[in-house]
Structure formats: structure tokens, C-alpha cells
N, C-alpha and C positions, 0 to 999 in steps of 0.2 A: 570368864571367857571373853565377854565383850569388852573388858577393860577392868580397872580397878577402882573401887569406891574410895571415898575420902578416908575411911578407916583402913583401907588396904585390902578389903575383902572382895573376891571376884564377883562382879555383877552377874545377876541372872538373866539369861537370854530371853526368857519369857516376859520379864519385866520390861526389857528394852522393846520386844514386840508388842506389848500392851501400850507402852508409851507411844509407838508410832500409829498404832490402830486409833488411839484416841486423839492424837494430834490430826489425824486425817479425817476423822468423823466428826471432831468437835463435840462429841457426846459419848458419855460413858456407856449408856445403854446400847447404843448402835455398835460401838466398839466390842462390847462383850458379845453381842449377837455374831459379829463378824469372826471372833475369836473362839465362838462356841464355849464361852464361859459364862458365869453369872456375874451380873454387875457388881455385887459386893466383892467377889475375887478380882476383878479388874482394878476396882478401887483400891483394894489392899496392895495390889502389885505397884500402883502408881505411888501410893503413899510410902511404901518401903523404898521404891526407887529415889524419890525426893529425900528421903532420910539418908540414903547412902551417898548421894551426890553432894548433899549439903545445901540445896537450892530448891525454892518452889519453882516447879516447872509449868504448872497450870494455874490460872485464876478460875475459881468455880463461880460461874455467874448464873443468872436465872435462865439464860438461854443456852448454856453449855460450858464446855471446857474451852478456855482460851489460852494459848501458849503465852507465857511470860517472856521478856526478853532473854532470860537465861534458857528458858524452854526452847525458844526459836534457835539459839545458838547450839544447844545440845542436840537438837533434831539433825542438823547437818551432819554432825559427826556420828550419830547413831545410824543414820540411813546409809552413809558411806561404809561404816563398819559391817553392818548386816549384808550389804552388797558384796563387800569382800568375802564374807564368810560363805555366802551363797555361791559366789564364783569359786571359792575353794572346794566347795562340796562338789560342785560340777566338774572340776578339774580332777578330783578324786574319783568320780564315777567314769570320766574318760579314761583315766589311768587304769581302772579295773577292767574297763571295756577294751583296752589295748587301742584306743584311739590316739593316745599320745603317750610319751615316756621315752626311756632311753634304755639301752642295753650295751654293756661293755663285755667283750670276749678277747681272751688272749690265748695264743697257741703257737706251736711250732709251724715250720713251712708247710708240712704235709697237710695239717689241719686247715690253715688259713688259706692255702692255695688250691687245695683239691676237694677236701671233705666239706667244709663249712660253706662255700659258695652256693651250691645247690639248695641247701637247707635255708641259707639266707635269702636266696631268691624266692623260695616259696613263702617264707614268713613274711617278707616285705609286700609280697603280692596280697596276703591275707590282712596284714596290719600296716599300711603304708605310713601311718603317723608315728611309728616307732623310729627313734634315731639310733643307729649303730655306731659303735666304736670298736674296730677290730684291730688288735695289736699282733704283729708277728714277733715272737719272742721265744726265749728258751723255756723249757719246762720249769726250770729252777725260778726264773723271773716270774712265771705265772703263779706259781705257788706263793711266792712272796706277795704278789699284788692282790691275790685273792684274799690272803690272811689280812692284809692291810686295808682292805676295803676298796682298792683301786679298780678291781675287776668284779664283775658279777659272776662270770663263769670262766674257767680255764681249761685247756685241753693240754695233757701232759702224758709223757711217757712214763710208764711204771717201771720200777718203783721210784716213788718220788723221795726227795731229800727235804726234810724240813729245815728251816733256817736254824743256824747255830744259836744256842741260848734260848730257844723258845720251846721248852719241854711241854708246855701246856697247848701247843699249836696243834697237835694231832687230834686233839678232842674238838677243835674247832673247824676241822676240815672234813667235809664230806667227799669221798672218793667213790665214782661209779665207773666200773669198766665200760668201755664204749665200743671200741673197734679193734680187732686183731689185724695187724699189719706185717708184711713180709719186706725186709730189705733184699734188693735183687742187684746183682753185678751188672753194670752195662760197660761195653767195651768199644773202643774206636771202630769206625767203619771197616778199616782195613785189618783190624785184628783177627788172627785165625780162630780165636775163640768164638767169633760171630756165628760161625756155623753150628755151634753147639747150644744147648739150652740148660747146661749145668756146669759147674765147676767144682774143684776141690781146692782146699786151702793151699795146698802145695803149688798150685798154678800160680799163686799170687807172689811167690818168691821172686823178688827183684823186679816185679812188675810195677811201672809207674802208676801212682794212684793220686786221684783228685778226690779228697775227702771233705766232710764237714769240718768246721773249725773245732779245735780240741776243746774239750769241756762241755760240748752238747751232748744230749742224751743219746742221740744216734751214733755219735762218735764213740761214746764210751762202750756201746755194745760192740762195735766194730773193733776197737782196740783190745777188748777182752777176747774176742774171737782169734784175732791175730796172735795174741800172747799165748793162748791155749794151744794154737797150732805150732808154735814156736818156730816162727818164719821171720825172716827179714824182708820188710817191704820199703819201696821207695816212694815216700810221700812228697810229691812235686808240688802240690798245691792245696790250700785249705780255703773253703768258701763257706758262706752263710746261706746261699740260695740254692735250691734244688735245680731251678732252671739254669743258673750259672754253671753247676756241675754238669748238667746235660750237655750245654753248649761247649764246655771245654772238653768233654769226651768226644764229641761229635768233630771237634778240631783236631783230634788225635793227641792231645796232650797227656791223657793217661785214662785209665778206667776208674769207675767210681761206683758208690753204693747210693741207691735211692729207694724210695718207697714204692710198692707195687702200684700204689694210687697214682703216682706220677708217670706210669708207662701207659701208652695207648696200645691199640691192636697191632700196630706196625712194629713195636718194641715191647717185648715182654720180659726181657732181661734174663740173666743166667741165676738159677736157683742152686744153692749149696747142696752138693751130693749127700754129705754126712747128715745134715739136718738143717732145714730152713732157718735163715736169720730172721726170728720173728720177734715182735714186741707187742706190747698191749697198750693201747691208748685209753686214757680215762678222762672223764669230765670231773671237775672239781668245783666246790663252791663253799662258802663259809656257812657252817651250822649255827653260828651264834647271831646271825643277822637276818632279818626277815627278807625273803626274796620278793622282788618286785614282780608284778603281774606279768610283765614282759618276759623276765628271766624264767618265771614258771612255765610259761607258754612255750618259750623257745626249747627249754630242756625237755618238755614233753615231746616236741618235734624231733629233737635229737635221739630221744629213746625209741621213737617210732621208726 
């Protein structure tokens, strides 16, 4: 662990610690007392170390142990190596104690804009040393990034689509249902439907619509409902941002669908009369990789 011997075998850390103790004390017995070992045990470790490095490290004199030139040179490297090792252990303790580390999370606009910020705020207040990377992206991209190891956690709309050609991917992906969401229709301020709290699909026939871009999980849900209703709609704009859709609707460009979490007390949106347009959000992570302490703690906070 501390390096390789002349023969290529790994050095014993206990030998290196014994070497430094003898170098500091200049006496085998005092070094043994410091290490809570017997003098013969320390002597054997020094002899074994000298055999492995192929150099005499100490001169045995009547007054004690004196470093040779080779021993003095070797001491510098051993002290530096053991210091790095101790710092590494300290860093691991800090990581386990959530004093440092990083966490990467990907999700759609609803998750990254409305659901995650309050959780991120609480987590940051408790663990300010953790650095966050949050990506707004499609559910499909989050699935691919989690499987590739580029994300610790992903927030996706169910059901998920596994990347083509990756038959074994399903066994490497953990999927935990997280939040139930409902998509609601919002209409321009001057629209007559503003006085209502619900709509029927037939109401959308010929209505100008501002929707999410084609291919997104939310758009797929809306497109299926429109197809099932067998109506023709007028899609005048496609956008990626929930806030952009809300602004375009406010400007009278068309009506649109957004998550219930994107609506405040002043705007509840219209629910579908037949049955609400619901979806299930889930958190995903790779099951074939060890989760970092930060990822575990954040996942627990999400579950709560």
C-alpha cells in the first residue's frame, strides 16, 4: 500500500510506521514502547523493510539507531506518503460525515424548478460543504446519464424508456416512485374558459396551444390524450420551459398544459372533466454502483 518493494511486493504500512518511529526515537526499545510492540517485533519489521527496499536504512551503534544516507533519503518519502495517507483517511471521514463531497441530479423542468429547490435548500443548510450539480433535461437523457454514471440521481416521468441495445440496463437501474403530478390547462386572461375550473377535450378542438417540445415525456402524455379524444388542435408554439409556456399563455398566444406544482394560489388551472391528466414522477439511480454518502442522505430527504 505504501509503495512497492524491490521485488515488487507491496510494503507493509506497519513496517513504514516502525521505520519512522525508530528514526524519530533513535532507539529500538523506545520506538517499540511508542508503538506498543516488543523490541524484537520492531527489529524484525526494520530488517524485513531493509530486505524489501534492498538498502541498509540504519547503522546499529552502541548509542542507538542512526539513519544511513539511504535511510535519511527514504525517510522523506515515507513521511510524505504517510501524511498523504492520513489526509486521505481524513477526507474519507469528511465525506462520510457530509462535510465535503458532490452530488449530481438531473430532472425535467417541474422537478428542477419547483420540487427540488426546497429540498436542496434544506440539504444545503444542513451540509454546506456538499457541492451540487443540477441539470434540467428530459427523462430519457436522465436515464442515459444515470446508467452512464454521469448522474447520481435522476427525476423522471414513468414509464421510462431504456436506451436501445441495452437489454441488461433494466437490472442496473433502481426506480422509486416519488410524486404524483397532475397536468392542468391554463388559458389566456381574456379566454372565456377562465371563468371555469375544468374542461373537456372537445373544448380544445381548434384551440391555439402552446405545448412542450415534441418527444418530451409530458408532451407524449398530452399527444396520447389528444389522439384518444380524436380532435384536431392548433399547436402554435413548442417550448422547453414551463415558465416560457406560462408567459406565452399570459400574452394570449395560446393555451397550454403545465404541472400543478407550477401553479400558485392565484392560478389553479383547469382540470380535465373525464379524468385528470396525471403522471408519476420517480427517482432513479444505478444499482451497480456504490452510492456516495451525499447521494444516500439526499435520497433519504427526498423520501421524507
